[in-house]
N, C-alpha and C positions, 0 to 999 in steps of 0.2 A: 344710267344711274348705277352707282357702285353699291354693292351690298354694304350696309352700315357696319357690320361686324368686321368684314374683311377690310373695308376702308379705314376703320379706326386702327386696326393692326398695322396697316401699311403706313399710316400717318405716324404712328408710334415709332416704327422702325426708321422712317425717314428723319425723325427727330434726332435719333442717335447718329444717323449718317451726317446730318447737319453738324453736330458737335464734333464728330470725327474729322469731317472736312475742314471745319474751322481750325481745329488743332493742327492739321496738316499744313494749312495755309500759314498759320502763325509761326510754327516751328521751322518752316522752310524759307521764311522771309529773311532776306539778308539786311533789310533796313531796320528791323526791330532787334531788340536785345535778347530775343527768345532763342537765338541760334543754338542748336544742340552741338555738343562736342563729339559727334559721331564722325567717323572718317569717311563715310560713304558720300561722295560728292554727287552720286546719282540721285540721292534723296532731294537735294537742292535743285538739281537740274530740272525736275518735274514740277516746280512751283506753279507755273502757269496752268498746268493740267489740274492741279489741286484746286485752283480757283474754279475751274469748270465743274468739277465734282461738287464743290460747295454750292455754286450758284444754281445748278440744275436741281440738286436735292432740295434747296430752299424753295424754288419755284414749284416743284412737284408737291412738296409738303404743304405749301400754302393753297395751291389749287385743289388738291385732294381734301384738305381740311374744310375748305368752303363748300365743296361738293357733298361731303359726308355730314358735316355739322351745320351747314348753312351760314348765313351772314349774321353775326351776333348783334349788329347795329340795325338790322331791319326790324321794324316795328311789328308786333303781333306774333 
């Protein structure tokens, strides 16, 4: 079991990692109109890795939130 105070802080930080990861995915996507006008093609080259950052942070965020705060749909 994770200490509730530490767990809630990690959940909070992972929420920001989720937002940052989502922005990386959106701005590096060549299919959407969000493409930035930066000259660094290396940024777009790592689009698939940005997805992994985003997916792993969302999974960790969800699992840790359930561990720390419990299931909100569970009765009692």
